[in-house]
N, C-alpha and C positions, 0 to 999 in steps of 0.2 A: 503493498498499501502505500500512499503517499504521506510522510511526517507532516505533522503540524506542530504549532507552538506549544501545544500540551502534550505531544506525544514523542517518545523518544522509541527509536528502533535500535535495533542489534541484530546481527548476522552472526551465525556461527557454521564453521565448517565440520563436518562431521564423519568418522568413520562408519560406514552403513552397518558394520556387523554388530556393533554395540554401541550405538548412540543412547544415551538416557536423557529424559527432560530434565530440564534444571529445575531445582526444588528451591521453593519459596515459601516463607509463612503465609504468604497472601499469593494468589497467582498474578502474575505480572501484568496482565490486562487489566488487573484492577488498579492499578497503578499508571495506569495511561502507557503502558508499554507494549510492543509489539514484538515477539520473538519470531524470528524466522530462522530455520532450522534448513540447512541444504548441504547435499555433497556435492551439487552442482557448482563447481568452483573455478572452472579453467576455461578460459576461450572469451571472446568477446560477446558471446550470445548466453553465455552463463547465467544461472539465476544469482549468483555472488556477483556479478559485474551488473545485472539489472537494479539489485537492490542496493548496492554499496552507495550512491549518490544521496541517499536519503539515510543512511545508517548514522547511529550517534556511536555506536561499539560494537568492535569487531571481536568476536571470540574465536580463536582458531587452536589448532593441535600442532605440536613438532611432527606428530605421526602422519597426519593428513593435512598438511598445512594449505592454508589460503593464501598465497602469496599478496603481499600489500606491498608493491613495487611503489617505485617513484611516480609512474604515469597515473597507477589507481589511487593513490593519496591526492593526485592533485584532482581527481574527478571527485573525491570523497569530502565535499566543502563543509558537510557537519560532524565530520567523524572526530570524536574527543579521545577515545579510548580503545587502544589496541591490545587485548588482552590474549595471553598465552595460556592455554590450560594445560601448563605442563613448563618445562623447563627449555629456554632457547626460542632467543626471540629473533633470529636472523632471518627467518621468513618476511620480517618487516625492514624496510627500509628505514633504519633508525634516523639516519641523517635528513633524510626528507620528514620523516615523522617529528622530528626536534623542529626542523623550519616550520611545519605547521600547526604548531603548537599541541601536538596529540600527546596524551600520556600513553606510554606502552608500560606494561606490565607482565609479570609471570609469577607461578607459585614456586619462587626458589625455596628449594630443600626438599619438595613434595617425592622427587623421586630418587634421590640420592642413594638409599640403602639399596633399592631395586637395581638401579645401574650395577652399582658396585657388585652385588651379589652376581650380576650378569658376566661381569667382565672376571670375575675368578671362574665363573663356570667357562667361559671362553679360554682362559689361559689353562686351565684343565684339559678341555676336550681338543685342543689343539696338540698341547705338547705329549699327551698320552696316547694321541692317536685315535681317540673314542669314536669320533663320525665314522671314518673307513670302518671301524672293528665293528659298530654296531650296523650297518649296512651288511657286512659279511655274516651277522647273524641272522639279521632280518630274510636274507637271501637264501638261508638255509646252509651257509657254508661252514667251515670249522678251519680255516687258512690262519692257524696261529702265527705261522712264521710270517705272512703278511701284515697281520694285526701289530705286531711289535717290531716290524722292522724300521717304523718312523716313532716309537713309545720311548718314552724317558721320564724320568724323574723330574719334577719340578724343582724338588731339593735342590739347593745349590747353584740354580740357576741365579743370575742377575736380571730383576725386572727393575724397569724404570718409566715413570709417569711423568707425561710432561703436561705440566697442569695438576697442581695437588688442592684443588680447592675442597668444596664438600665432598664430591664425589672421588677425586682423584686420592685424599687423604684416606677416605673410609676404605677404597681399594687397597691402600698401603696395610692399613691396621689389618685387613683381613690376610692379607697375604704374609703377613708376621708370621702366623702359626705354620707357616710351610717353611721356615728356616732359609727362605732367598734373601740374599743381600740387596737391599731395597735403595733404590737412586731417585731423585726427581730434581725438577727445574721448572721454574716459573720467574714470573718478575718480583715477587715478594718471598722474602726466607720465610719459612715456618719458625715458629719460636722454637728457641733452644731446647727445651723441654720436650717438644715432640720429635725433634730429632735425634735426640737422647734415648727416649722411650723407644722408637724404631729401628736405632741405628741408621737411620739415614744418610746418605752422601749426597751433596748439593752439587748439581753441575751448572756452571755459569750461562751455558747455552744448550740448546738442542742437540746441537752436533756432536758436542762431548759426550753426552749420554747416550745417543743413539751408537757411538763406536764402542762404548762401553759395555752395553747389556746385551742379554739375549733375546728379551721380551721387552718391545716399546708400547706403552700406552698412551693414547693420544685423549686427554680429557680438558682440552681448551676450546673457547667458544669461536664461530666461525664470523670473521670480520676482513676486509679488505688484505690486511697484512699477513692473514694467515691461510686465506685462500691457496689450495695446491701447495701448501707450506710440505708436505713431504711428496715431494716430487721426484723424479730419477734420480737426479743429483742427491738429494737426501737419503733417497732408499739405499743409495750405492754406499752410503757411510756407516751403514749398519753393518753388523757382522753377517757373513755368509750362513746361512741356516737359522737367522733369528726369525723371531715373529713380531709381527703388528696387530694391535689391538685398536679398533676404533668404534667407538660408542658416543662420539660426540657428533661430528658432522661429516659426511659424506666426502665434501668439498676442501676438508683439509686434506685430503689425498690426493693425488693424478690418479684417475682412474685407470688408465691405460699402463702407467709405470707399475701398478700394484700388478696386473694381471702378467705384464712379463717377468716382473721378479719371481714371480710365482711360477710361470712357466720355466725361466732358467735356473732356478733352486736359489737364488740369492735369499730369497725368502722361503722359509720352510712352512709358513702358513699366515695365513689374514683371516682374523675373524672379526666382523663389522654387523653393525646393528642399523647402520644409517645409509641412506641410498640418495641419489639425485638423478633424477628429479623423484619425489615420492609422491605416488605410489611408483616403484620402478618398473618400466615396461619389463614384457617376458623376456624381452630379447639381450636384457643387460648383460654385460659380459661376467658380473660379478657372480651371477647366477651357476654359470658351469665353469669357472676357472677352476685349476688344480688347488686341493689343499685348503678350501676355504670353510670356513665356519659363520657364513652369513646368516643373519636371521632378518625378518621384516620388523621394521623399528618398534620393537615392543619392550626390551630392556626396561623401559622406565614406566610401562604401562600395566604393570601388575596389577590386580584386583586390590592389593593393598595399596597401591599409590594412587589408583584412581579415586579412592576415597577420600584422599588428601587433595587430589586436582579440585574436587568437587567443591569441599570446604573452602579450600583458598579462591577458588573462582566464586562463590558466593559472597564470602567476606569481601574482596575488592569491589564486587558490585554494590554491596550494600554501602560501603564506604564511598564509592564513587558517586552513585546516585541519592545519596544522602549527605552528599557535600561534606563529609568527613575525611581527613588525610588517610590514603592509603598506606599500610604499613610499608615501612622505607625499605626493608629489606625485599619487598615484590616490585619495587619501582627498576626501570630500567631507562625509561626515559621521561622528564617530567619540567615542564617551565622551558622547553626550549632547549635542554641540554642533558645530558648523561646523569643519571641520580641512583642513590641505593646501590643496589648491586649492580647496575648498569654501570657506575663509576669505577668499579672494581673489577669487572669484566670484560667491558666491550670499547669497541672505539668507533667515533663518526669517521665519515669518509674525508 
């Protein structure tokens, strides 16, 4: 419909398989708001494109994102809030949002444990050669030699994370129990008490870490300076036979460089939970490249995490529509500049 002065519109992008209605103390329509839910979000004739000019709020997910590009933001003259029901607002052009005075918010911390557990699972699955071994079992085979030809213990392997924020640090804490030497790099040093507790080795840059460890974990946001961060040159810095884990954003790596490194044996395995674009086309080469542990972007959307998304989304909406301050840790862009978590994690163009 068409918004009027008393009516606030917002649009959500949804994953068709498990979308739930927003829960309110009172139905949103009773407060003069109209909720439009759609998965038709791509292309000039999409429902998202049609309703966007009248939307005050857009709610989207990192798993099934509605991309708020600069062009779309220019068309959305009434847009006041871009809300990510999850973590990661890189589907929003943050620079354009800041210049347009749009508030960008996400549910910081809502999926940290979920993603950290997924990273640990991926590490074990790759190093122990679990996925090919499971397939042999499922196919009725008993080829033990083939199962163990690429299977190692993780104990004693050096693990490094590029980015040790909420998720990266949670991963380090969980892997400490496996007696792995742990490494990290990021812009800000962790507290010395944390470094001592986990026996961490700090690296001044990603290149130093990549050359040293057996397993590299990417846990940094995507912005222009980190796009294709792990390209052919950076991957060549890694040890031959090492592993790369990426539950952050697909565009942190060069798609074809990963495929080529797996085919050549320079990488022993790549486990990723993120793709570009999302959903990924059936022809995406990461679906069929050797020694991959890919999953459709689900690491942070366990049912436990979804409950936290819903609560955080409701809190942000109630604050915003009630003219109350949004919790600072949820803010990415506010009043024309990076704010809250955004000031610590993102960069404008």
